[in-house]
N, C-alpha and C positions, 0 to 999 in steps of 0.2 A: 890875340884873337883866341876866343874860347873853343875848346874842342868839343864838337857835338856830332851826333850821328848824322850821316849823309845818305840815308836810304835810297833816295831818288837818284842822286848822282851815282851811287855805287850801282845800282841796278841798270842805269844808262851806260856806265863803262863797261859792264858785262855784256850789254847788247853790242855796243861799239866794237868790242874785241872780237866779235864774230864777223866783222866787215873787213874788206881789205884795207891796208894801212892808209892809202891816200884818201879813203872815205872817211877815216877816223878823224882826220885833221882838217877836212874841208869846211866850208862855211856852214852848211846845214848841220854838221855835227857840233860845230862851235855854238850855234844858236840853241841846239838841243841841250848842250852842257850848261849854257847860261840860264835856261829855263829850269833845268834840274837844280842848279845851285840856288836859284831864287827860291824855288819851292822848298828846298831843304833848310834855307836860312830863316824862313818864316817872316812874320810881320806883314804878310800881304793880307788885303782884305779877301773875303771869300770870292768875290767877283774877280779880283786880280788873280788870285790862285787858279781859279777855273780857267782863265785866259792862258796863264803859263802852262797849265796841264794840256789844255787843248793844242797849244803850239808844239809842246814837246811831243805829243802823240802824232801830230801831223809831221813833224820833222823826222820821227822814227819811221813812219810809213813811207815817207819820201826816200829815206835812206834805203829801206828795204827794196822799194821799187828800182832804185838806181843800181843796186848790188848785182853783180853778174850771177847768173844761174850756175851753181856748182854741183847740183844734184843730178846725177845721171837719171835719165828717164823722165825728166820733167817736160812740160809742155814745149819748151823751146827745142828740146831735142827731137821730139816728135815732129814738130813742124819743119825742122831743118832736114830730117830724114825723108819726109814726104817731098820736100822740094827738090832734094837731091835725086830722088827716084824719078820724079817728074822730068828733071833735066836730063838724066841718063837715057830715059825712055824716049825722049823727044829726038835724040840724036840719030 
């Protein structure tokens, strides 16, 4: 097999590295990897390449949505704090 650049796959792997380990090996990640490899390999018609790129983008968006929030002060933390305050005020 010829050695050639893999810019889409390499970029995807960088994105996946920021996710928890179990999300990097799940089905959505595998679909994204398949799409990235197909785009890097080439030989796709422009229409097919657009479809693979769209699916890759959607898979990445889904992975980001599924990822747990790890940043302090994000919306989840604010909602949780308000809920806890309401619960303690109601007692």
